[in-house]
N, C-alpha and C positions, 0 to 999 in steps of 0.2 A: 527322327530320321524320316526322310521322304520315301516315296515309292520308287521303283526302278524308273530311271529316266527323269526323275524330278530334279529340279535345280538345287534342292537342299540335300540331295543324296549324300554327299561327302563333305558338307559344309564344316562340320566339326573337325574332321581330319585335315582338311585343307587349311583351316584356320591355324591349327597347331603347327603344321609344316611351314606355313608362311611365317609364323613367329619364330620357329627354329631357324629358318634361313636368315631372318633379319637379325636375331639376337646372337646367333652362334657363327654361322657361316660367313656373314658379311663383315664380321669384326676380326677375323683372323686369316692368316694365309692358308694355302692348301695344306691338306694333311699329307704326312709322309707315306701313309699306306692305309689299307682298310682297317687294320687293327687299331691304329691311332684314332681313326675316325669313329670306330665303335666306342672306344674309351671316352672320347670327348663328348659324343652324343649321350652316352650313359651318364657321364658326370653332369652334363647340363640338365638332363631330365630329373635325375634323382637328387642332385646337389643344389639345384637352383629352381627349376620350373615347378616341381612338386612341393617344395618346402619354403621358398623365399619370395618368388615372383608374385606380384599383386595381380589378382584375377578380377576382371570386371564383373563376372557373374557371381562372385562371392562378396560383392560390396567393396571391391578394391582392397581385399585382405589376402594374405597368403593362405594357402590351404591349411597349413599348420594352425594359424590363428583362427581360421574359420571353424575347424573341427574342435578346437579348444573351447569355443564360445557356444556351439550348438549342442543342445542336449540330444542324446540318442533317442530319447522319448519325447520329442516335440509334440505338445498337446494341441497345436493349431490345426492339425488335420484330424480325420476320424481317429478315434482312440486306438493306438496300437496295443499289442499285448504288453504286459508289464516287462520292464527291462530285465528283471531277474528270471522271467519265465523262459524255459528252454522251448524251442519250437517242437511241435509234435512230430514224431518220427513216422513217416509213412512206410508201411511194410506191405509188400505185395502179398496177396492171399496165398499164393503157391509157395512162398518162401518163408511164411510165418513159422516161428518155432512151435513145435508140437506140444 
């Protein structure tokens, strides 16, 4: 994300809404009311965009396919903690058990 006033400030959100307009709104007539619009947008996002639509940033794979092929412990970056290790719980000193 860019800084305030930067041309990249809302690029990701604007890209998503441009896709939504092109793939959902341009292909169907007007909605009968706000409730139908909410249902259609939810159905598009949860039923198609997040599960089936091919995303360029994911190598033109759907998010479901991408997540199935990528290991949660990818070793190409600095070594993360082991997959089975639970993250350390931070306790504020004043709320620590006595």
